[in-house]
N, C-alpha and C positions, 0 to 999 in steps of 0.2 A: 866611773867610766874608764880605762882601764887604761895605763899611759901606753901610748904609742914606740912599737919598737920598729927597726929603721926596717928598710925592706929586705925581701931576701933577694939575690941577683939568681938569675935561674942560665947558665954559663949554654947555649946550643946544646944539645942532646946529651945531656949531662945530670943523672939524678941527681939532687940535693935534699940533704934531710933537713925538713923544715924545724924538729925539734931542735936539732943540733945550734944549724942557725938561728937560731930565738934564746934559747935558753929554757925558754916553758921544756916544763917535765916531761920527760914519755909518758903520755897514756891521760894527758891532762886534755883537755875537748877544747877544740879550734876553732877560728872562720880565716877562711885562708882567699884573698878578695887578689882576682889576677887584673893587674892593675897598667897591664902593657896592650900593646896591639896584637900578641903573638896571644895563638892558644894554648892553654896552658892545660897539662895533666897532672891527674893527683890517682897516687897509690897510697896503700895501709897496708905496712908491711913490716917486718922489723929487718928488712937485708933490702937493699937498694930493687927496684923492677931491672927484669929486664927488659932490654925498649924495644918496644913492636910487640909485644905482648899484652893481648887483652888485659883486660880488669880491673884498669884506672880511670878516674872521672876525668870529664875533661869541661873543664871552665874555660868560656868564650870570654873576650875582654870586656873588662868591668862585673864581671859574674864575679859569685861569691858560692860560697857554702860550706857547711861545717861536718867536722865527722863525730863518733859516740866517743865519748868518753873512755879511755879502758884498752885502746885503742895503742897495738906494740909497736907502730912506729909511723910516723907519713911523711912523704917522700912526695916533690914536685917537678917535673920538666918541660922544657918547650923544646919542642923539632928549630926552631928559629932562633934563643933565647928569648927573656923575657924575665920579668921579675912578680914576686906577687906580697902581697901585706900579709903579714900573720899575726892575731889576737886573739890571746887565750879566750872562751869563756869563760863570765866567772856568775 
């Protein structure tokens, strides 16, 4: 089992680089779980997404998802603020 990293806090309307926030190597496959009661959006890309632009995946409260190995970056945000748990998939 992988070591548990601290939760990544998502300030309202602020994209957070999940690789930088966790110290996980860029491109690693990860599982992202929404651990709050707010909706969270997740975007794959090397630069921060523009708020309001489509193309992000939605994680409802309690829902999780995995990215693809080799992604150039991974960002998450919540309109009202929230938090996610990120674990590297090995």
